[in-house]
PAVEXMI-735164 format. One record per residue (C-alpha): x, z, y. Coordinates in steps of 0.05 Angstrom, whole numbers. Example, Ala and Ser with C-alpha at 12.3 -4.5 7.8 and 13.67 -1.06 7.14 Angstrom:
PT     xx     zz     yy
PT    246    156    -90
PT    273    143    -21
//
This chain:
PT     xx     zz     yy
PT     -1      0      0
PT     23    -16     70
PT      7     19    134
PT     -1    -34    189
PT    -15    -18    265
PT    -55    -78    299
PT    -66    -87    368
PT    -99   -143    408
PT    -53   -202    435
PT    -82   -185    506
PT    -59   -104    499
PT     16    -91    507
PT     50    -72    443
PT     82    -10    473
PT     42     58    472
PT     80     70    539
PT     41     14    572
PT    -22     44    558
PT     -9    112    587
PT     20    136    657
PT     91    153    655
PT    146    172    712
PT    145    195    781
PT     82    172    827
PT     80    132    883
PT     96    169    952
PT     67    155   1019
PT     17     98    996
PT    -48    134   1003
PT    -73     64   1033
PT    -56     35    967
PT    -87     90    922
PT   -149     84    968
PT   -152      3    956
PT   -136      8    881
PT   -195     63    877
PT   -237     15    912
PT   -227    -35    859
PT   -239     10    799
PT   -306     26    836
PT   -323    -45    850
PT   -308    -63    775
PT   -344     -5    750
PT   -407    -40    778
PT   -404    -80    717
PT   -439    -25    680
PT   -500    -66    666
PT   -461   -123    636
PT   -425    -65    584
PT   -485    -34    570
PT   -521   -101    548
PT   -462   -120    509
PT   -461    -50    475
PT   -536    -47    464
PT   -548   -123    455
PT   -609   -114    500
PT   -626   -115    567
PT   -684    -67    563
PT   -646    -14    523
PT   -587    -28    571
PT   -634     -9    629
PT   -660     52    597
PT   -593     77    583
PT   -569     70    659
PT   -635     93    687
PT   -649     26    721
PT   -706    -24    718
PT   -696    -82    667
PT   -709   -136    723
PT   -649    -94    765
PT   -604   -105    702
PT   -623   -173    696
PT   -615   -192    763
PT   -545   -158    767
PT   -521   -197    705
PT   -552   -264    733
PT   -516   -251    799
PT   -448   -242    765
PT   -462   -305    717
PT   -473   -346    786
PT   -413   -316    819
PT   -368   -334    756
PT   -407   -405    744
PT   -408   -390    674
PT   -461   -359    625
PT   -443   -287    594
PT   -496   -282    552
PT   -541   -317    500
PT   -610   -293    489
PT   -623   -294    416
PT   -679   -268    367
PT   -628   -215    347
PT   -617   -197    419
PT   -567   -208    480
PT   -505   -237    449
PT   -442   -246    497
PT   -414   -315    495
PT   -340   -328    484
PT   -330   -331    557
PT   -371   -265    567
PT   -327   -236    514
PT   -267   -256    549
PT   -288   -227    621
PT   -311   -164    589
PT   -250   -151    552
PT   -205   -170    621
PT   -254   -130    664
PT   -245    -66    621
PT   -172    -71    619
PT   -174    -78    698
PT   -222    -14    704
PT   -167     18    661
PT   -107     -3    696
PT   -140     15    762
PT   -151     88    741
PT    -84     92    713
PT    -55     69    778
PT    -94    122    814
PT    -68    175    763
PT      4    155    773
PT     -3    164    850
PT    -47    229    844
PT    -31    266    781
PT     25    316    793
PT     50    309    719
PT     79    246    741
PT    126    289    782
PT    151    324    722
PT    159    260    686
PT    108    269    631
PT     63    216    601
PT    -10    227    622
PT    -73    185    603
PT   -119    174    545
PT    -99    140    479
PT   -157    112    434
PT   -131     99    364
PT   -179     68    307
PT   -161     79    236
PT   -192     67    164
PT   -217    132    132
PT   -155    138     83
PT   -111    135    138
PT   -135    181    182
PT   -137    236    131
PT    -69    220     97
PT    -22    193    151
PT    -46    203    222
PT    -50    281    223
PT     29    292    221
PT     40    231    271
PT    -15    258    315
PT     17    326    318
PT     85    302    331
PT     58    258    389
PT     18    316    417
PT     86    359    417
PT    122    310    458
PT     69    285    503
PT     17    345    511
PT    -15    318    574
PT    -39    251    537
PT   -111    258    509
PT   -119    228    441
PT   -186    200    415
PT   -194    182    347
PT   -243    134    313
PT   -253    116    242
PT   -283     54    209
PT   -270     -8    167
PT   -223    -59    191
PT   -277   -112    217
PT   -311    -55    263
PT   -245    -32    282
PT   -220   -101    307
PT   -284   -114    344
PT   -278    -45    380
PT   -207    -66    394
PT   -222   -137    420
PT   -286   -101    465
PT   -225    -55    493
PT   -253      6    469
PT   -188     19    423
PT   -119     12    443
PT    -95      2    377
PT   -117     14    304
PT    -83     26    241
PT   -103    -14    174
PT    -77    -13    101
PT    -86    -87     95
PT    -20   -128     87
PT    -47   -178    138
PT   -101   -172    195
PT   -154   -219    175
PT   -181   -216    243
PT   -157   -269    295
PT   -124   -253    358
PT    -84   -189    337
PT    -12   -173    329
PT     14   -128    276
PT     66    -81    265
PT     90    -50    192
PT     90     23    199
PT    107     43    131
PT    100     32     56
PT     57     79     10
PT     55     92    -61
PT    -15     82    -89
PT    -28    126   -152
PT    -91    139   -195
PT   -117    215   -202
PT   -160    246   -246
PT   -173    320   -271
PT   -123    350   -324
PT   -178    344   -379
PT   -198    274   -364
PT   -124    256   -355
PT   -112    284   -427
PT   -173    250   -455
PT   -150    182   -428
PT    -75    188   -440
PT    -31    127   -412
PT    -80     84   -365
PT    -59     13   -360
PT    -89    -35   -317
PT   -118    -78   -373
PT   -159     -8   -389
PT   -187      1   -324
PT   -251    -33   -335
PT   -268     16   -387
PT   -260     78   -356
PT   -304    112   -305
PT   -280    104   -234
PT   -290    138   -165
PT   -269     88   -114
PT   -282     68    -43
PT   -342     22    -20
PT   -332    -53    -34
PT   -299    -91     18
PT   -247    -30     38
PT   -177    -41     40
PT   -160     -2    -21
PT   -220    -29    -63
PT   -199   -103    -42
PT   -125    -93    -65
PT   -147    -66   -131
PT   -198   -119   -144
PT   -148   -170   -129
PT    -95   -141   -177
PT   -150   -130   -230
PT   -180   -206   -227
PT   -111   -224   -241
PT   -119   -192   -306
PT   -193   -213   -317
PT   -208   -141   -315
PT   -283   -122   -281
PT   -286    -57   -249
PT   -346     -8   -260
PT   -350     50   -214
PT   -388    111   -229
PT   -390    127   -150
PT   -375     85    -89
PT   -364    122    -20
PT   -318    107     43
PT   -304    186     45
PT   -234    197     20
PT   -245    273     16
PT   -309    264    -29
PT   -271    213    -74
PT   -214    269    -82
PT   -267    321    -95
PT   -302    279   -149
PT   -236    264   -187
PT   -217    336   -185
PT   -284    352   -220
PT   -275    304   -273
PT   -327    256   -254
PT   -273    194   -259
PT   -210    170   -240
PT   -197    155   -165
//
């Protein structure tokens, strides 16, 4: 198994680029005010972000406390200013067009950059050369429990003023969140990031082993890949990274897996294996 970190092409690869480091600018209050004005101006794009998030003009209006006509008018005004259609109205809801996705992503990046610029000027922590800001990390379930805790503790010890936000989901959902600008990076066990538009970095390699209760292990004896189709299994859900790798390896040997339980929660799988329900 490999541990891979992926970031969108449009997002800088180094964590420092997502945070604020070094001494603040001095004597540039006008610049700070100008940047803050820019941040406020871009924040006016909240209707666009809410429609994109909820895929509905009516639900976006309710979330913002606006009338639906006001949200529709603001989005239409933005579309006129940009000279591009940002949403397709479909039976499934409001879907961002390709141009809409590009605009939404870069607008969020600009808002974040403007806020970080303000922090660099006004945050006294910058005077001490300490890193500040928020780092948003996505991870598949298994890595969030087995790999990330040690990394996050070490990072926090080195940069105590950085707020860490962790989100777990499948790779596809993580990629979508990163593309929308909701994550700075995400970790997966896939050898290759199947989603387009991302750069990947190999973090480390991990050994993968099957586990079972002592009683079940004694009863099964030595377990070879060819025998996996004949033993009870507790596995991650179909489509998850571990499961895909296992199914590929078994398919090469014409072995069909028959799981007793499937779940996306790694801790649940460990507990079930400990109680002898199956091999996990």
